[in-house]
C-alpha positions in Angstrom: 128.9 105.7 114.3 126.0 106.7 112.2 122.4 106.9 113.3 120.9 104.7 110.6 117.4 104.8 112.2 117.4 108.6 111.9 119.4 109.2 108.7 117.7 106.4 106.7 114.6 104.9 108.2 113.0 108.1 109.6 114.2 110.2 106.6 112.6 107.7 104.2 109.2 108.7 105.5 109.9 112.2 104.0 111.7 111.3 100.8 113.1 108.1 99.3 116.6 107.3 100.6 119.2 105.6 98.4 121.8 103.8 100.6 125.2 103.1 99.1 127.0 100.3 101.0 130.7 100.7 100.2 134.3 100.4 101.4 137.5 102.4 100.7 139.3 99.3 99.2 136.5 98.4 96.8 137.3 99.4 93.2 133.7 99.2 91.8 132.6 101.4 94.7 134.9 104.1 93.6 133.4 103.9 90.1 129.8 104.0 91.4 130.1 106.7 94.0 130.6 109.8 91.8 127.7 108.6 89.6 125.4 108.3 92.5 126.5 111.7 93.9 126.0 113.4 90.5 122.4 111.9 90.2 121.6 112.8 93.8 122.6 116.4 93.1 120.5 116.5 89.9 117.5 115.2 91.8 117.4 118.4 93.9 116.0 116.8 97.0 113.5 114.4 95.4 115.5 111.6 96.9 118.5 111.5 99.3 121.8 109.6 99.1 123.3 108.1 102.3 126.7 106.3 102.2 127.5 103.5 104.6 131.1 102.4 105.0 130.8 98.6 105.7 134.2 98.6 107.4 133.0 101.2 109.9 129.4 99.9 110.2 129.6 96.1 110.1 126.4 95.7 112.2 124.4 97.7 109.8 125.9 95.7 106.9 125.0 92.4 108.6 121.5 93.6 109.4 120.8 94.2 105.7 122.6 91.1 104.6 125.4 92.8 102.6 127.6 90.1 101.1 129.0 92.0 98.2 129.8 95.7 97.5 128.9 98.1 96.2 125.3 97.3 97.3 122.6 99.8 96.8 119.2 99.7 98.6 116.3 102.1 98.1 114.3 102.8 101.2 110.8 104.2 101.2 108.6 104.6 104.3 111.0 102.6 106.3 111.2 99.6 104.0 113.6 98.4 101.2 111.7 98.7 98.0 114.5 98.0 95.5 118.2 97.0 95.5 121.1 95.9 93.3 124.7 94.8 93.8 127.7 95.9 91.7 128.5 99.0 89.7 126.2 100.5 87.0 126.9 103.0 84.3 125.0 106.3 84.6 122.5 105.6 81.8 121.6 102.2 83.4 121.3 103.7 86.8 119.0 106.4 85.5 116.7 103.7 84.1 116.8 101.8 87.4 115.9 104.9 89.4 113.1 105.8 86.9 111.7 102.3 87.4 111.9 102.1 91.2 111.6 105.6 92.7 108.2 106.1 94.2 105.9 108.3 92.2 103.5 110.4 94.4 101.0 110.7 91.6 101.0 106.9 91.0 100.6 106.2 94.8 97.7 108.6 94.9 96.0 106.8 91.9 96.7 103.4 93.5 95.1 104.5 96.8 92.0 105.8 95.0 91.7 102.5 93.1 91.4 100.7 96.5 89.1 103.3 97.9 86.8 103.0 95.0 86.4 99.4 96.0 85.8 100.2 99.6 83.5 103.2 99.8 80.6 104.7 97.9 81.8 106.5 94.7 80.2 109.7 96.0 82.5 109.7 99.0 85.6 110.3 96.9 84.0 112.0 93.9 85.8 115.3 94.4 89.2 113.6 94.7 88.7 111.7 91.5 87.3 114.6 89.6 90.2 116.9 90.7 92.7 114.3 89.6 91.0 113.8 86.3 91.0 117.5 85.6 94.7 117.8 86.4 96.0 114.6 84.7 93.3 113.5 82.2 95.8 112.4 79.6 97.6 109.9 81.8 96.7 106.3 81.2 96.6 105.5 84.9 94.1 108.2 85.5 92.0 107.0 82.6 92.0 103.5 84.1 90.9 105.0 87.4 88.1 106.8 85.5 87.0 103.4 84.0 86.7 101.9 87.5 84.8 105.0 88.6 82.3 104.3 85.7 82.1 100.6 86.7 81.3 101.5 90.3 78.5 103.7 89.1 77.0 101.0 86.9 78.0 102.7 83.6 79.4 99.5 82.0 79.4 100.6 78.4 81.1 103.9 79.3 83.8 102.0 81.1 84.3 99.6 78.3 84.7 102.5 75.8 87.3 104.1 78.0 89.2 100.9 78.4 89.3 100.3 74.6 90.8 103.8 74.1 93.5 103.7 76.8 96.9 102.1 76.1 99.1 102.0 79.2 102.8 101.2 78.6 103.8 99.9 82.0 103.1 96.2 82.5 101.5 96.8 85.9 98.9 99.1 84.3 98.5 96.8 81.3 97.5 94.1 83.7 95.2 96.5 85.6 93.4 97.3 82.4 92.8 93.6 81.8 91.4 93.2 85.3 89.0 96.1 84.7 87.9 94.5 81.4 87.3 91.3 83.3 85.1 93.1 85.8 83.2 94.8 83.0 82.6 91.4 81.5 81.3 90.1 84.8 78.9 93.0 85.3 77.6 92.8 81.7 77.2 89.1 81.4 73.9 87.2 81.6 74.3 84.5 84.3 73.3 81.0 83.2 73.8 77.4 84.3 74.7 76.0 87.7 76.4 79.3 88.8 73.5 81.5 87.7 72.3 82.5 91.1 75.8 83.1 92.5 76.8 85.3 89.6 73.5 87.3 89.8 74.1 87.8 93.5 77.7 89.0 92.7 76.4 91.5 90.3 73.8 92.8 92.8 76.5 93.0 95.6 78.7 95.1 93.2 75.8 97.5 92.7 75.5 97.9 96.5 79.3 98.3 96.9 79.6 95.1 99.1 82.9 93.7 97.8 83.0 91.0 100.5 79.7 89.6 99.1 81.0 90.0 95.6 84.0 87.8 96.5 81.9 85.3 98.4 79.5 84.8 95.5 82.3 84.6 92.9 84.0 81.9 94.9 80.6 80.1 95.1 80.3 80.4 91.3 83.8 79.0 90.9 82.8 75.9 92.9 79.5 75.5 91.0 80.7 76.1 87.4 84.4 76.6 86.8 84.0 76.8 83.0 81.3 79.4 82.7 82.2 82.0 80.1 85.9 81.1 79.8 86.3 80.7 83.6 84.8 84.2 84.3 84.2 83.7 88.0 87.8 82.7 88.5 89.2 85.5 86.4 86.9 88.1 88.2 88.0 87.0 91.6 91.7 87.3 90.6 90.9 90.7 89.2 89.4 91.9 92.4 92.3 90.4 94.5 94.8 92.2 92.3 93.1 95.5 92.4 92.7 95.4 96.2 96.2 94.2 96.7 97.6 91.1 98.5 97.8 92.9 101.8 94.1 93.9 101.8 92.1 92.3 104.6 89.5 90.8 102.2 92.2 89.2 100.1 93.9 87.7 103.2 90.5 86.5 104.4 89.4 84.8 101.2 92.6 83.8 99.4 92.8 80.3 100.9 89.1 79.7 100.3 89.5 80.7 96.7 92.5 78.5 96.2 90.6 75.6 97.7 87.6 76.3 95.3 89.9 75.9 92.3 90.5 72.2 93.1 
C-alpha cells in the first residue's frame, strides 16, 4: 500500500506532482503511461510522476472521485490544481503541462501584485527593482511595474507602460485592463452625486488604505452607478480581481458590493 500523503501531498510542497490513476486492464492507460514517463524524464525533476493502480488502491481512487481511467491529476502545495481523464497524444499533453504547471516566476509576480496593494511601495521596492532588472522584457513584470507606478501616484507613467505592454495570456490581458481601470479612476475628476466618495477613494489610494478605497467605491456605486461608464463598479471589480477572491478584503466586501449593484 502506498503512502499517498508522503509520496504526493507532502512531495507536492517541494515540486508539482502529476498523479496517473491507472489499471493493468485499461488499454488507454497503456498508451498514456509511456508518454507520461518520457515527459517526466525530460522534465529533470521540475515535476514528479506518481502512478496509482486503482485496483490496488481503491480507497485513494474513491477519495479523489476517480470514475474513469486513465485519470491524471496535478498536485501543487497539497491541492489538485488541474486534471483530465482519458489518453492524450504527446503534443497535446505538452500543451496541457505548459498551461497548468506552476511557474515560480509567475507566482512571485502575483505575490508582489498583492503586496503592492497591501504595503507601502517602499517596503518592497528592492524586490520589485531586482525582478525588473532580471525580467524587464516579460509582459507580467511590465504590468507589475505599471502597478508600482500607480501606487506611487505616477499615473501618466503607468498609462504609458500599459499602452506599450501586450500580454498574450488571457489572465494577464485581463490584469492589464484592471490596471487601466484603476489608472482611469485615479486620473478622473469626480463630479455628480458620487463626487465626494470618488474623491475620498482617490485620497485613500494615495495613503495606501485599500479598505477605504473599496468602502468609498461601493458608496460611489450606490450614489451614481452610471458615472463615467460605471467607473466605480469597474474599479471595485478591478481591485477584487487583483487582490484575489481569497483575500480577506474581498471576502469582507463582496456581499456589500453585490448588494450595492441592485
